[in-house]
N, C-alpha and C positions, 0 to 999 in steps of 0.2 A: 540170817533171815530165814526163815521155816517157809514161806509162804512166799514165792517170787513173785505173787500178784499183789502181795501186801506192800504198801506204799510206806515209806519211810517218812518221820517226821523230820523237823528241820534242824532238833537238836543232835539226833540220830546222822544226817546229814553233816554235820557239824564237826561231830566227833569223826566220823571217818576221814574227813578233809584234815584234822589236824593229826592224824597217822600217816598220811602221807610224807614220803622225803620230797625234798626241795626237786630234786629230780624227776620223780613221778608225776607231782603236780604241775611243773610244766610240760610235761609231756602230755596230760590230762589237758590240759590248757589249749594244747596245739590241736590236739584231735576235735577239741569242742570248735577252736575257732576253725577249722577245714570242714567237718559239718555245717556250722553255721555259712560258709563262704557257699559250699555246694547248694544248700538251700537257695540262697539270693542268686547265686548266677546259673542256677541250673535250667536245662529246659526242658527237662521231666516234670512230671505233673509231681511236685513232691509238696504235700499240704502241711500248714504249720503243726497240725497235729503229732504227725511223724517226725517230724525234727523235734519239738518237743518230748515226745515218747523217745526218740532217740540220747536225746542228751540224759534225759531222766534215769534210761537205762544205766548209761556211764555210773552214775552218781550211788543208783539201787543196786547194780548186780558187779559192773565191772571192776568199781573200785573197791568193795568190800573182797570180790574174787582176789584181785592183786595182793590185797593184805593178807588173807589166807594162804596164799600160797608164797608171800614172803614169810609168814609165821612159820610155816611148816618147813621151809630151806633154813631156817634159822635155828628150828628145834634138829633137824636133822646135823646141823653141822655143830651142833654142842656137844 
């Protein structure tokens, strides 16, 4: 994704998710669950917008970055 502010559509997100290994998918689910727990039980002023943006960033930036790193590692080892 060239523009970090560009939102991915559902098809793009689903394609990215399909590329995750089971281990990576479980790791991201744990992170998302932790973020939701922090939002639910936090005494800090966390808004719904903050948590939605935070989780959306996982899908639009963090997962694609992980896949890029995995691909680079794969290319280096071959």
